[in-house]
C-alpha positions as CSV (number, residue, x, y, z in Angstrom):
1,M,18.7,0.1,25.8
2,I,15.0,0.1,26.6
3,I,12.5,2.4,24.8
4,T,9.0,2.8,26.1
5,A,5.9,4.8,25.3
6,E,2.2,4.8,26.2
7,H,1.3,3.0,23.0
8,L,2.9,0.4,20.8
9,I,1.7,-0.8,17.4
10,T,3.3,-4.1,16.4
11,G,2.6,-3.8,12.7
12,D,0.4,-6.9,12.3
13,G,-2.7,-4.8,11.5
14,S,-4.5,-5.4,14.8
15,T,-2.3,-5.5,17.9
16,V,-1.8,-2.4,20.0
17,L,0.0,-2.7,23.4
18,E,-0.3,-0.1,26.1
19,K,2.5,1.0,28.4
20,A,4.8,-1.3,26.5
21,A,8.6,-1.3,26.1
22,V,11.2,-2.6,23.7
23,L,14.6,-3.9,24.7
24,I,17.1,-3.2,21.9
25,G,20.1,-5.5,22.0
26,K,23.7,-4.5,21.2
27,D,23.4,-6.4,17.9
28,G,20.8,-3.9,16.7
29,K,17.9,-6.3,17.0
30,I,14.8,-6.4,19.2
31,A,15.7,-8.5,22.2
32,K,12.4,-8.4,24.0
33,V,8.9,-6.7,23.9
34,G,6.8,-6.4,27.0
35,K,5.3,-4.2,29.7
36,K,7.4,-1.3,30.8
37,E,7.4,-2.2,34.4
38,E,8.4,-5.8,33.7
39,L,11.3,-5.0,31.3
40,T,12.7,-2.2,33.4
41,A,12.7,-4.4,36.5
42,Q,14.2,-7.4,34.6
43,Y,17.0,-5.2,33.1
44,P,17.8,-2.6,35.7
45,E,21.2,-1.8,34.1
46,E,19.7,-0.8,30.8
47,E,19.3,2.9,29.8
48,V,15.6,3.7,29.6
49,K,14.2,6.2,27.1
50,D,10.6,7.0,28.0
51,Y,8.8,8.9,25.2
52,G,5.6,9.3,27.2
53,E,2.4,10.0,25.3
54,A,3.8,8.6,22.1
55,T,3.5,5.5,19.9
56,I,6.3,3.0,19.1
57,L,5.9,1.2,15.7
58,P,8.1,-0.4,13.1
59,G,9.9,1.9,10.7
60,L,7.9,2.7,7.6
61,T,8.5,1.4,4.1
62,D,8.1,3.2,0.8
63,M,7.5,0.5,-1.8
64,H,7.5,2.8,-4.8
65,A,10.2,5.4,-4.7
66,H,12.5,6.9,-7.4
67,L,15.5,8.1,-5.4
68,G,17.5,9.2,-8.3
69,Y,14.7,10.7,-10.4
70,W,16.2,14.0,-11.6
71,F,14.2,14.4,-14.8
72,S,11.7,17.0,-13.3
73,Q,14.4,19.4,-12.1
74,P,14.1,22.8,-13.7
75,D,17.9,22.9,-14.2
76,S,18.1,19.3,-15.4
77,F,21.0,20.3,-17.7
78,N,23.2,20.5,-14.5
79,Y,22.6,16.9,-13.5
80,N,25.6,14.9,-14.5
81,D,26.3,11.5,-13.0
82,Q,27.8,13.0,-9.9
83,M,25.0,15.4,-9.3
84,I,22.4,12.6,-9.7
85,M,24.2,10.6,-7.0
86,M,24.2,13.5,-4.6
87,Y,20.5,14.1,-5.4
88,A,19.7,10.4,-4.7
89,L,21.7,10.4,-1.5
90,Q,19.8,13.4,0.0
91,H,16.5,11.9,-1.2
92,A,17.4,8.6,0.6
93,Q,18.4,10.3,3.8
94,A,15.3,12.5,3.8
95,A,13.4,9.3,4.3
96,F,14.5,9.2,7.9
97,T,12.7,12.5,8.6
98,K,9.5,10.8,7.5
99,G,10.0,7.7,9.6
100,I,10.9,5.6,6.6
101,T,13.6,3.0,7.2
102,S,13.1,0.8,4.1
103,V,12.6,1.7,0.4
104,R,12.0,-0.2,-2.8
105,D,13.3,1.9,-5.6
106,C,11.2,1.4,-8.7
107,Y,13.9,2.7,-11.1
108,S,16.6,5.2,-10.9
109,P,19.4,5.8,-13.4
110,H,21.8,2.9,-14.0
111,G,24.0,2.1,-11.0
112,V,22.6,4.7,-8.6
113,C,21.0,2.4,-6.0
114,K,23.7,-0.2,-6.4
115,T,26.3,2.4,-5.7
116,L,24.4,3.9,-2.7
117,K,24.2,0.4,-1.2
118,L,27.9,-0.2,-1.7
119,A,28.8,3.1,-0.1
120,E,26.6,2.1,2.9
121,E,28.3,-1.2,3.2
122,K,31.6,0.5,3.3
123,G,30.4,2.8,6.0
124,F,30.6,6.0,3.9
125,I,26.9,6.9,4.4
126,T,23.9,5.9,6.4
127,I,20.7,5.3,4.3
128,P,17.5,3.3,4.6
129,R,17.5,-0.3,3.6
130,I,17.1,-0.2,-0.2
131,T,15.7,-2.9,-2.5
132,H,15.9,-1.8,-6.1
133,V,14.9,-2.7,-9.7
134,G,17.2,-2.1,-12.7
135,E,16.5,0.7,-15.1
136,G,12.9,-0.4,-15.8
137,M,11.7,-1.3,-19.3
138,C,8.9,-0.4,-21.7
139,M,8.0,-1.1,-25.3
140,T,9.5,1.2,-28.0
141,G,7.7,4.5,-27.5
142,G,6.0,3.2,-24.4
143,H,5.3,4.9,-21.0
144,C,8.5,6.7,-19.8
145,W,10.4,5.6,-23.0
146,D,12.8,8.5,-22.4
147,E,13.6,7.4,-18.9
148,V,13.8,3.6,-19.0
149,V,15.1,1.0,-21.5
150,E,13.0,0.3,-24.6
151,V,12.7,-3.5,-25.2
152,D,10.4,-5.4,-27.6
153,G,9.6,-9.1,-27.9
154,P,9.8,-11.9,-25.4
155,W,13.3,-13.0,-26.1
156,A,14.7,-9.4,-26.0
157,I,12.9,-8.9,-22.7
158,R,14.4,-12.1,-21.3
159,K,17.9,-10.9,-22.4
160,E,17.4,-7.5,-20.8
161,I,16.3,-9.1,-17.5
162,R,19.4,-11.3,-17.6
163,K,21.5,-8.2,-18.2
164,Q,19.9,-6.1,-15.5
165,R,20.2,-9.1,-13.1
166,R,23.9,-9.3,-14.0
167,D,24.3,-5.7,-13.2
168,G,22.8,-6.0,-9.7
169,A,19.1,-5.5,-10.1
170,E,17.2,-7.1,-7.2
171,W,13.8,-6.8,-8.8
172,I,12.7,-6.3,-12.4
173,K,10.2,-3.6,-13.5
174,L,8.1,-3.3,-16.6
175,L,5.8,-0.5,-17.6
176,T,2.8,-1.5,-19.7
177,S,0.1,1.1,-19.5
178,H,-0.2,4.9,-19.4
179,R,-3.2,7.1,-19.6
180,S,-5.3,5.1,-22.0
181,H,-6.9,1.7,-22.2
182,I,-4.6,0.5,-24.9
183,P,-2.2,-2.0,-23.5
184,E,1.5,-1.6,-24.4
185,Y,3.2,-4.9,-23.9
186,T,1.5,-8.0,-25.4
187,Q,0.5,-10.9,-23.2
188,E,3.3,-13.0,-24.7
189,E,5.8,-10.3,-23.6
190,L,4.4,-10.0,-20.1
191,D,4.3,-13.8,-19.7
192,A,7.9,-14.0,-20.8
193,A,9.0,-11.3,-18.3
194,A,7.3,-12.9,-15.3
195,D,8.5,-16.4,-16.3
196,E,12.1,-15.2,-16.7
197,C,12.2,-13.5,-13.4
198,H,10.6,-16.4,-11.5
199,R,12.8,-18.9,-13.3
200,R,15.8,-16.9,-12.0
201,G,14.4,-16.6,-8.5
202,I,13.8,-12.9,-8.5
203,K,10.6,-10.9,-8.3
204,C,9.0,-8.5,-10.7
205,V,6.9,-5.3,-10.5
206,V,4.7,-3.8,-13.2
207,H,3.2,-0.4,-13.8
208,A,-0.4,-1.1,-14.8
209,G,-3.3,1.3,-14.1
210,T,-5.8,0.7,-16.8
211,H,-7.7,-2.1,-18.5
212,P,-7.0,-4.5,-20.0
213,S,-3.4,-4.1,-18.9
214,I,-4.2,-4.9,-15.2
215,Q,-5.8,-8.2,-16.1
216,M,-2.9,-9.1,-18.4
217,C,-0.4,-8.5,-15.6
218,I,-2.5,-10.6,-13.2
219,D,-2.6,-13.4,-15.7
220,A,1.2,-13.2,-16.3
221,G,1.8,-13.4,-12.5
222,F,3.8,-10.3,-11.6
223,D,4.6,-10.1,-7.9
224,T,3.3,-6.6,-7.4
225,I,1.0,-4.3,-9.5
226,E,1.7,-0.6,-9.1
227,H,-1.2,1.8,-9.2
228,G,-3.9,-0.5,-10.4
229,T,-6.0,2.6,-10.6
230,F,-9.1,1.0,-12.0
231,L,-8.7,-2.4,-10.3
232,T,-12.0,-4.3,-9.9
233,V,-13.1,-6.3,-6.8
234,E,-12.9,-9.5,-8.9
235,Q,-9.3,-8.7,-9.9
236,A,-8.3,-7.9,-6.4
237,Q,-9.6,-11.3,-5.4
238,Q,-7.6,-12.9,-8.1
239,M,-4.5,-11.1,-6.9
240,K,-5.1,-12.3,-3.3
241,E,-5.4,-15.9,-4.6
242,K,-2.2,-15.6,-6.7
243,G,-0.2,-13.8,-4.0
244,I,0.1,-10.6,-6.0
245,A,0.4,-7.4,-3.9
246,W,-1.0,-4.0,-4.8
247,T,0.7,-0.7,-4.4
248,P,-2.1,1.8,-5.1
249,T,-0.1,5.1,-4.8
250,I,-3.3,6.9,-4.0
251,F,-1.7,10.2,-3.0
252,A,0.3,10.5,-6.2
253,Y,-2.8,10.5,-8.3
254,T,-4.8,12.6,-5.8
255,Y,-2.0,15.2,-5.8
256,L,-1.8,15.3,-9.6
257,Y,-5.6,15.8,-9.8
258,E,-5.6,18.6,-7.2
259,V,-2.6,20.4,-8.7
260,C,-3.7,20.1,-12.3
261,K,-7.2,21.3,-11.4
262,K,-5.9,24.2,-9.4
263,N,-3.6,25.2,-12.3
264,I,-6.5,25.2,-14.7
265,E,-8.8,27.2,-12.4
266,E,-6.1,29.8,-11.7
267,G,-4.6,29.9,-15.1
268,N,-1.2,29.1,-13.5
269,A,1.5,28.5,-16.1
270,D,4.3,28.0,-13.5
271,V,3.8,24.2,-13.8
272,F,5.6,24.3,-17.1
273,N,8.9,25.1,-15.4
274,D,8.8,21.4,-14.6
275,P,8.9,19.3,-17.8
276,V,7.3,16.3,-16.0
277,A,4.5,18.4,-14.6
278,A,3.9,20.0,-18.0
279,K,3.4,16.5,-19.4
280,E,1.1,15.5,-16.6
281,Q,-1.0,18.6,-17.0
282,R,-1.8,17.5,-20.5
283,D,-3.2,14.3,-19.0
284,Y,-5.5,16.1,-16.6
285,Q,-8.7,14.4,-17.9
286,F,-7.3,11.1,-16.6
287,Y,-6.8,12.3,-13.1
288,E,-10.4,13.1,-12.0
289,P,-11.7,9.5,-12.7
290,A,-8.5,8.1,-11.2
291,Y,-9.0,10.2,-8.0
292,E,-12.6,9.1,-7.9
293,A,-11.7,5.4,-8.4
294,Y,-9.5,5.4,-5.3
295,R,-11.9,7.4,-3.3
296,D,-14.9,5.3,-4.1
297,H,-13.4,1.8,-4.3
298,F,-10.3,1.5,-2.1
299,K,-12.1,0.1,0.9
300,E,-14.0,-2.6,-1.0
301,L,-10.7,-3.6,-2.7
302,Y,-8.9,-3.7,0.6
303,D,-11.6,-5.9,2.1
304,T,-10.9,-8.6,-0.4
305,G,-7.7,-9.4,1.5
306,V,-5.3,-8.4,-1.3
307,T,-2.0,-7.4,0.2
308,V,-1.8,-3.6,0.1
309,C,1.5,-1.7,0.4
310,T,2.3,2.0,0.7
311,G,4.2,3.6,-2.2
312,S,4.8,7.3,-3.0
313,D,5.9,7.5,-6.6
314,M,6.2,11.2,-6.2
315,V,8.6,12.7,-8.8
316,M,7.2,16.2,-9.6
317,Y,9.4,19.1,-8.7
318,G,8.2,20.9,-5.5
319,A,6.0,18.0,-4.5
320,P,6.1,16.4,-1.0
321,V,9.1,14.1,-0.6
322,L,8.3,10.4,0.0
323,P,4.7,11.1,1.1
324,I,3.9,7.8,2.8
325,A,2.2,9.6,5.7
326,Q,-0.2,11.2,3.2
327,E,-0.8,7.9,1.6
328,M,-1.8,6.3,4.9
329,E,-4.0,9.3,5.8
330,L,-6.0,8.8,2.5
331,M,-6.3,5.1,3.2
332,V,-7.9,5.9,6.6
333,K,-10.1,8.6,5.1
334,Y,-11.3,6.0,2.6
335,G,-12.3,3.5,5.3
336,I,-9.6,1.5,7.0
337,T,-8.3,2.0,10.5
338,P,-5.0,3.6,11.5
339,V,-3.6,0.3,12.7
340,Q,-4.5,-1.4,9.4
341,A,-2.9,1.5,7.5
342,I,0.3,1.0,9.5
343,Q,0.4,-2.6,8.4
344,T,0.4,-1.5,4.8
345,S,3.7,0.3,5.4
346,T,5.3,-2.2,7.8
347,A,4.5,-5.9,7.9
348,N,3.0,-6.1,4.4
349,P,6.0,-4.6,2.5
350,A,8.4,-6.8,4.6
351,K,6.4,-9.9,3.5
352,V,6.4,-8.8,-0.2
353,L,10.1,-8.1,-0.1
354,G,10.7,-11.6,1.4
355,R,12.2,-10.0,4.5
356,E,9.5,-10.7,7.1
357,D,12.1,-12.6,9.2
358,E,14.1,-9.3,9.5
359,L,11.8,-6.4,9.2
360,G,8.3,-5.0,9.4
361,M,7.2,-5.6,13.0
362,I,8.0,-4.9,16.6
363,K,8.9,-8.5,17.3
364,E,11.7,-10.3,19.1
365,G,14.6,-11.2,16.9
366,L,13.8,-8.7,14.1
367,L,16.0,-5.7,13.3
368,A,15.3,-2.7,15.5
369,D,14.1,-0.4,12.7
370,I,11.8,1.6,14.9
371,L,9.7,4.8,14.6
372,V,8.5,6.8,17.5
373,V,5.7,9.4,16.9
374,D,4.1,11.7,19.4
375,G,0.5,11.0,20.2
376,D,-1.7,7.9,20.0
377,L,-1.3,6.8,16.4
378,S,-3.7,3.9,16.9
379,K,-6.5,6.4,17.2
380,D,-5.4,9.2,15.0
381,I,-3.4,8.6,11.8
382,S,-2.3,12.2,11.6
383,C,0.1,11.5,14.4
384,V,2.3,9.8,11.8
385,Y,3.5,13.3,10.9
386,N,4.7,13.8,14.5
387,V,8.1,12.0,13.9
388,N,10.0,12.1,17.2
389,T,12.8,9.5,16.8
390,V,13.8,7.0,14.2
391,Y,16.1,4.0,14.9
392,L,17.8,2.0,12.1
393,G,19.3,-1.2,13.5
394,G,19.0,0.1,17.0
395,K,21.0,3.3,16.2
396,T,19.4,6.8,16.2
397,V,19.3,8.3,12.7
398,Y,16.8,11.1,13.4
399,S,15.5,12.7,16.6
400,Q,13.7,15.9,17.4
401,G,14.3,17.5,14.0
402,V,18.0,16.5,13.9
403,R,19.3,13.9,11.3
404,F,22.2,11.9,12.6
405,V,23.6,11.0,9.2
């Protein structure tokens, strides 16, 4: 099959092709990329789908999702293991409606993502390509202590990493800062976590948004730093040199700031129907400087060359689901181009996940995980909301408002 449109963004952060086409092979991979006229003439027997004034680009990636995060549900008492799995499944499949074909889950309840992937392998379900951490870990009484595993001390951390790896974790996650500048894990503990992961040949991600935790995580050598809300230019340069990627989750903090501010101004108590939102409301004073930090410094941090990835981290009840489009829209608002923003959700995540030979670009030999949006996305980032069709491995999983899963 050949798909074609007026515009094609390869995902490398700069290349835009006009009147281009993609030949999708029977193996679900991209067989060829070229001009529409040339490909249709060369392969006259192939079905041609012409999307017209639209843009072809790689499927998007959410590098910070929580597919099985049920804690914020108002009727959380109803969420037994079976309900959590159903919730995670619908959350995963909703990704297709957003143009998302790959997800890194940054913790869900034990076994959720492993089971989803097994069900997909058996052909029971169709879901995005999932890479997942274990349950996540924090110090005793640390950030999200009631959702993740509490572990203290370097050797206990090493043991927990080995346990989570045994149980199928593909990455390891630590949480080491919350809404204050007091670090949670010690440098010795962070060093042990990164060392144990890399010694075992797996990667590690860390929640760190404040100082000095950010610097401690850079020094330890984590593979990605999540949030990095108050990251400095000097630290971003260090991250580039050490190959540490940054998932800023700008929209999550912007959304929390705007919602909390509105609730205070309007005297709205409905937020307390969501226990997570109620907790966040108490941290309102953190969100204004966080919002301003992203707004005022994102572009200069991006310009250091640090690898930036899109991540949603949206867990509040009633909030937008997997808002990667909103994340990219804010990146463009704060100074980068639409084509550069697309790279943060395509080629960059594939590289960080170690799957650049399979995913992340419109390139011959890679899997045909492809998004088609109406309009010229290279000129207008808001076109990313105009999801027309999504292909996963060359198969249509979403088109014109209909999900084929």
